[in-house]
MIDOSE-1310 file (N, C-alpha, C; in nm, 2 decimals, decimal comma, always signed):
residues 147
mfdp	+8,87/+10,53/+10,40/+8,94/+10,53/+10,53/+8,86/+10,50/+10,65; +8,90/+10,40/+10,76/+8,82/+10,40/+10,87/+8,85/+10,50/+10,96; +8,75/+10,59/+11,02/+8,76/+10,69/+11,13/+8,73/+10,62/+11,25; +8,84/+10,61/+11,35/+8,81/+10,56/+11,48/+8,73/+10,64/+11,57
ngps	+8,74/+10,77/+11,53/+8,64/+10,87/+11,62/+8,49/+10,87/+11,59; +8,46/+10,78/+11,47/+8,33/+10,78/+11,43/+8,25/+10,68/+11,50; +8,25/+10,54/+11,50/+8,32/+10,47/+11,40/+8,23/+10,49/+11,27; +8,32/+10,52/+11,16/+8,24/+10,54/+11,04/+8,36/+10,52/+10,95
rrvf	+8,34/+10,52/+10,80/+8,44/+10,54/+10,71/+8,41/+10,65/+10,63; +8,52/+10,70/+10,59/+8,52/+10,82/+10,50/+8,57/+10,77/+10,36; +8,49/+10,80/+10,26/+8,53/+10,78/+10,13/+8,59/+10,88/+10,04; +8,69/+10,85/+9,98/+8,79/+10,96/+9,92/+8,71/+10,95/+9,79
ehvh	+8,73/+11,09/+9,72/+8,69/+11,12/+9,61/+8,78/+11,05/+9,50; +8,91/+11,06/+9,53/+8,99/+11,01/+9,42/+9,09/+10,90/+9,48; +9,16/+10,83/+9,40/+9,26/+10,73/+9,42/+9,39/+10,78/+9,42; +9,46/+10,78/+9,53/+9,58/+10,81/+9,53/+9,67/+10,68/+9,53
lgia	+9,74/+10,63/+9,45/+9,81/+10,50/+9,42/+9,95/+10,51/+9,47; +9,99/+10,43/+9,59/+10,13/+10,42/+9,63/+10,18/+10,31/+9,55; +10,30/+10,32/+9,50/+10,38/+10,24/+9,45/+10,50/+10,19/+9,51; +10,51/+10,06/+9,56/+10,61/+10,03/+9,65/+10,72/+9,99/+9,56
vdvg	+10,85/+10,06/+9,61/+10,96/+10,05/+9,52/+11,08/+10,02/+9,62; +11,14/+9,89/+9,60/+11,25/+9,84/+9,67/+11,39/+9,90/+9,63; +11,45/+9,97/+9,71/+11,57/+10,05/+9,69/+11,68/+9,98/+9,75; +11,68/+9,85/+9,78/+11,80/+9,78/+9,84/+11,79/+9,79/+9,99
dkll	+11,81/+9,89/+10,06/+11,81/+9,90/+10,20/+11,69/+9,94/+10,25; +11,58/+9,99/+10,17/+11,44/+10,01/+10,23/+11,35/+10,02/+10,13; +11,23/+10,02/+10,17/+11,11/+10,02/+10,09/+11,06/+10,16/+10,08; +11,05/+10,22/+9,98/+10,98/+10,34/+9,95/+10,84/+10,34/+9,88
vpvi	+10,76/+10,43/+9,93/+10,62/+10,41/+9,85/+10,58/+10,54/+9,81; +10,63/+10,59/+9,69/+10,58/+10,73/+9,64/+10,44/+10,72/+9,59; +10,37/+10,82/+9,58/+10,22/+10,83/+9,55/+10,22/+10,89/+9,41; +10,12/+10,84/+9,33/+10,06/+10,90/+9,21/+9,91/+10,95/+9,24
rdad	+9,91/+11,09/+9,26/+9,76/+11,15/+9,30/+9,69/+11,13/+9,19; +9,55/+11,09/+9,22/+9,44/+11,12/+9,13/+9,47/+10,99/+9,01; +9,50/+10,89/+9,05/+9,53/+10,80/+8,96/+9,40/+10,74/+8,88; +9,30/+10,75/+8,94/+9,17/+10,70/+8,87/+9,15/+10,79/+8,77
tkpl	+9,20/+10,91/+8,76/+9,15/+11,03/+8,64/+9,24/+11,01/+8,53; +9,34/+10,94/+8,52/+9,47/+10,94/+8,43/+9,46/+10,85/+8,33; +9,47/+10,87/+8,22/+9,49/+10,76/+8,11/+9,62/+10,68/+8,13; +9,61/+10,56/+8,09/+9,73/+10,47/+8,10/+9,86/+10,50/+8,06
dqlr	+9,87/+10,58/+7,94/+10,01/+10,63/+7,90/+10,05/+10,74/+8,01; +9,97/+10,82/+8,07/+10,02/+10,90/+8,16/+10,07/+10,85/+8,30; +9,99/+10,74/+8,34/+10,02/+10,67/+8,45/+10,15/+10,60/+8,44; +10,17/+10,55/+8,30/+10,30/+10,47/+8,30/+10,43/+10,56/+8,31
teva	+10,40/+10,66/+8,25/+10,50/+10,79/+8,27/+10,52/+10,83/+8,41; +10,41/+10,84/+8,48/+10,43/+10,88/+8,63/+10,50/+10,76/+8,70; +10,44/+10,65/+8,68/+10,51/+10,53/+8,75/+10,66/+10,52/+8,73; +10,72/+10,54/+8,59/+10,84/+10,56/+8,58/+10,93/+10,66/+8,66
avkk	+10,86/+10,77/+8,66/+10,93/+10,90/+8,72/+10,93/+10,87/+8,87; +10,83/+10,81/+8,95/+10,84/+10,80/+9,09/+10,93/+10,69/+9,11; +10,94/+10,59/+9,04/+11,04/+10,48/+9,05/+11,19/+10,51/+9,06; +11,21/+10,63/+8,94/+11,33/+10,68/+8,93/+11,36/+10,76/+9,04
gave	+11,26/+10,83/+9,09/+11,30/+10,93/+9,21/+11,31/+10,86/+9,32; +11,25/+10,71/+9,36/+11,29/+10,66/+9,48/+11,41/+10,61/+9,47; +11,47/+10,53/+9,34/+11,59/+10,48/+9,33/+11,71/+10,60/+9,35; +11,69/+10,73/+9,31/+11,78/+10,84/+9,31/+11,77/+10,91/+9,44
rtlt	+11,66/+10,88/+9,52/+11,64/+10,92/+9,65/+11,61/+11,08/+9,64; +11,54/+11,13/+9,53/+11,50/+11,26/+9,52/+11,36/+11,30/+9,55; +11,28/+11,20/+9,59/+11,15/+11,23/+9,64/+11,12/+11,31/+9,73; +11,03/+11,40/+9,75/+10,99/+11,48/+9,88/+10,91/+11,41/+9,97
peql	+10,90/+11,45/+10,09/+10,82/+11,40/+10,19/+10,68/+11,39/+10,14; +10,61/+11,50/+10,07/+10,49/+11,50/+10,02/+10,47/+11,40/+9,92; +10,56/+11,35/+9,86/+10,54/+11,25/+9,73/+10,54/+11,11/+9,81; +10,56/+11,09/+9,96/+10,56/+10,98/+10,01/+10,44/+10,96/+10,10
kdyt	+10,34/+11,01/+10,10/+10,24/+11,02/+10,21/+10,10/+11,02/+10,16; +9,98/+10,97/+10,23/+9,85/+10,98/+10,21/+9,80/+10,91/+10,07; +9,85/+10,78/+10,06/+9,79/+10,70/+9,97/+9,69/+10,62/+10,00; +9,58/+10,59/+9,91/+9,46/+10,55/+9,95/+9,47/+10,37/+9,93
isls	+9,57/+10,35/+9,83/+9,56/+10,20/+9,80/+9,72/+10,19/+9,74; +9,78/+10,08/+9,77/+9,93/+10,06/+9,71/+9,93/+9,93/+9,64; +10,04/+9,95/+9,53/+10,07/+9,82/+9,47/+10,20/+9,78/+9,50; +10,21/+9,64/+9,51/+10,34/+9,58/+9,57/+10,37/+9,47/+9,45
nfgt	+10,48/+9,49/+9,36/+10,51/+9,38/+9,27/+10,63/+9,30/+9,35; +10,58/+9,21/+9,42/+10,70/+9,14/+9,49/+10,74/+9,03/+9,38; +10,67/+9,03/+9,28/+10,71/+8,92/+9,17/+10,86/+8,94/+9,11; +10,88/+9,09/+9,12/+11,01/+9,12/+9,04/+11,14/+9,07/+9,12
lagr	+11,11/+9,03/+9,26/+11,21/+8,98/+9,36/+11,20/+8,82/+9,37; +11,12/+8,77/+9,26/+11,11/+8,63/+9,25/+10,99/+8,57/+9,33; +10,93/+8,65/+9,40/+10,81/+8,60/+9,49/+10,70/+8,57/+9,40; +10,63/+8,46/+9,46/+10,50/+8,42/+9,39/+10,38/+8,44/+9,47
yatp	+10,40/+8,43/+9,59/+10,27/+8,46/+9,67/+10,31/+8,56/+9,80; +10,21/+8,61/+9,83/+10,25/+8,70/+9,95/+10,12/+8,74/+10,04; +10,12/+8,79/+10,16/+10,04/+8,82/+10,22/+10,04/+8,97/+10,26; +10,03/+9,06/+10,16/+10,04/+9,21/+10,19/+9,98/+9,28/+10,31
lvvp	+10,05/+9,34/+10,39/+9,98/+9,40/+10,51/+9,93/+9,56/+10,50; +9,82/+9,58/+10,53/+9,76/+9,72/+10,52/+9,80/+9,80/+10,62; +9,86/+9,91/+10,60/+9,88/+10,00/+10,69/+9,81/+10,12/+10,69; +9,71/+10,13/+10,78/+9,62/+10,27/+10,78/+9,71/+10,41/+10,78
ptva	+9,66/+10,51/+10,70/+9,53/+10,51/+10,65/+9,50/+10,45/+10,51; +9,60/+10,36/+10,46/+9,57/+10,29/+10,33/+9,45/+10,20/+10,36; +9,36/+10,19/+10,26/+9,25/+10,09/+10,27/+9,27/+9,94/+10,22; +9,38/+9,97/+10,12/+9,41/+9,82/+10,06/+9,55/+9,83/+9,97
ilgt	+9,60/+9,71/+9,97/+9,70/+9,68/+9,89/+9,69/+9,56/+9,79; +9,73/+9,60/+9,66/+9,73/+9,49/+9,56/+9,87/+9,44/+9,56; +9,91/+9,32/+9,58/+10,02/+9,26/+9,53/+10,02/+9,15/+9,42; +10,14/+9,16/+9,35/+10,15/+9,08/+9,23/+10,27/+9,02/+9,24
gkmr	+10,25/+8,87/+9,21/+10,36/+8,78/+9,22/+10,43/+8,76/+9,08; +10,52/+8,67/+9,06/+10,57/+8,66/+8,94/+10,51/+8,58/+8,83; +10,52/+8,66/+8,71/+10,43/+8,58/+8,62/+10,50/+8,47/+8,55; +10,44/+8,36/+8,54/+10,50/+8,24/+8,48/+10,39/+8,16/+8,38
rdvv	+10,45/+8,08/+8,31/+10,38/+8,00/+8,22/+10,35/+7,86/+8,31; +10,22/+7,85/+8,32/+10,17/+7,73/+8,41/+10,09/+7,65/+8,30; +10,09/+7,50/+8,35/+10,00/+7,40/+8,30/+9,89/+7,42/+8,36; +9,77/+7,43/+8,28/+9,64/+7,42/+8,35/+9,54/+7,33/+8,28
atdt	+9,45/+7,27/+8,37/+9,38/+7,18/+8,32/+9,26/+7,25/+8,29; +9,17/+7,23/+8,16/+9,08/+7,28/+8,12/+8,98/+7,18/+8,07; +8,84/+7,23/+8,04/+8,73/+7,12/+8,01/+8,79/+7,04/+7,89; +8,87/+7,09/+7,80/+8,90/+7,03/+7,67/+9,04/+6,95/+7,68
giev	+9,12/+6,96/+7,80/+9,25/+6,91/+7,80/+9,33/+7,01/+7,88; +9,45/+7,00/+7,86/+9,57/+7,06/+7,93/+9,62/+7,18/+7,82; +9,64/+7,29/+7,89/+9,68/+7,41/+7,80/+9,78/+7,46/+7,89; +9,88/+7,55/+7,83/+9,98/+7,65/+7,88/+9,94/+7,78/+7,89
hkrm	+9,90/+7,84/+8,01/+9,87/+7,98/+8,05/+9,96/+8,07/+8,09; +9,97/+8,20/+8,06/+10,05/+8,30/+8,15/+9,97/+8,32/+8,27; +10,02/+8,32/+8,39/+9,94/+8,35/+8,49/+10,04/+8,44/+8,59; +9,95/+8,53/+8,67/+10,02/+8,61/+8,75/+9,93/+8,60/+8,89
plsl	+9,99/+8,55/+9,00/+9,91/+8,55/+9,12/+9,89/+8,67/+9,18; +9,78/+8,72/+9,22/+9,72/+8,84/+9,27/+9,70/+8,83/+9,43; +9,73/+8,91/+9,52/+9,70/+8,91/+9,64/+9,63/+9,06/+9,68; +9,51/+9,04/+9,76/+9,45/+9,17/+9,79/+9,42/+9,16/+9,93
sfdh	+9,50/+9,25/+10,01/+9,47/+9,27/+10,15/+9,39/+9,41/+10,17; +9,29/+9,41/+10,25/+9,23/+9,53/+10,27/+9,15/+9,52/+10,40; +9,13/+9,66/+10,46/+9,09/+9,69/+10,58/+8,94/+9,68/+10,58; +8,87/+9,56/+10,65/+8,73/+9,52/+10,64/+8,66/+9,64/+10,71
rcit	+8,71/+9,72/+10,77/+8,63/+9,83/+10,84/+8,61/+9,93/+10,74; +8,67/+9,93/+10,60/+8,64/+10,02/+10,49/+8,58/+9,96/+10,39; +8,61/+9,83/+10,36/+8,58/+9,78/+10,23/+8,51/+9,63/+10,28; +8,40/+9,60/+10,21/+8,32/+9,48/+10,22/+8,39/+9,37/+10,15
ggea	+8,38/+9,24/+10,18/+8,43/+9,15/+10,10/+8,39/+9,15/+9,97; +8,25/+9,16/+9,95/+8,20/+9,19/+9,80/+8,26/+9,28/+9,72; +8,26/+9,42/+9,79/+8,36/+9,53/+9,73/+8,50/+9,46/+9,68; +8,56/+9,39/+9,77/+8,71/+9,35/+9,74/+8,70/+9,26/+9,63
crfi	+8,60/+9,16/+9,63/+8,58/+9,08/+9,51/+8,56/+9,13/+9,37; +8,47/+9,22/+9,39/+8,43/+9,31/+9,24/+8,56/+9,37/+9,20; +8,63/+9,44/+9,29/+8,76/+9,50/+9,26/+8,86/+9,43/+9,19; +8,90/+9,30/+9,24/+8,98/+9,20/+9,22/+8,94/+9,15/+9,06
aavi	+8,82/+9,12/+9,07/+8,75/+9,09/+8,93/+8,77/+9,19/+8,81; +8,76/+9,30/+8,84/+8,76/+9,38/+8,75/+8,94/+9,40/+8,72; +9,01/+9,39/+8,81/+9,17/+9,38/+8,77/+9,19/+9,28/+8,70; +9,14/+9,15/+8,71/+9,16/+9,04/+8,64/+9,12/+9,05/+8,51
ddlq	+9,00/+9,12/+8,48/+8,95/+9,14/+8,36/+9,03/+9,22/+8,27; +9,08/+9,34/+8,36/+9,14/+9,43/+8,27/+9,28/+9,36/+8,22; +9,35/+9,28/+8,32/+9,48/+9,23/+8,28/+9,44/+9,13/+8,17; +9,35/+9,08/+8,16/+9,33/+8,95/+8,05/+9,32/+9,03/+7,92
krd	+9,25/+9,14/+7,91/+9,23/+9,23/+7,80/+9,37/+9,26/+7,74; +9,50/+9,29/+7,83/+9,61/+9,30/+7,80/+9,73/+9,20/+7,76; +9,66/+9,08/+7,75/+9,74/+8,97/+7,74/+9,82/+8,96/+7,61
């Protein structure tokens, strides 16, 4: 997080992941605390729980604040591309577009691939372009393993 009183940045020890949930008349962003320390099956369970809490409007104010990075899946609403806006103190937002099967030119011809556009917006006061590129490369690498 950028500290305007510094000017400097504060490095968080853990990742508190905000999950953007469209509930019709508004957007709620519940938080999964310490997401970086949890196995995937636990993250899936917690994502389902916070989405349900958002839809049912049962989340507490504590569950809706202090996330360090957020995830927005605008692809569920038919979006393909977006420019997510970072709202401090969040340092980054990863947006995912709608997954599609696209025709791709390769060295050996034309192939059909599943593709999902990713958009990463980040606060340059907190994250360098190199750090952002390495992060998005790690996300892409992880997603390709789960194909």
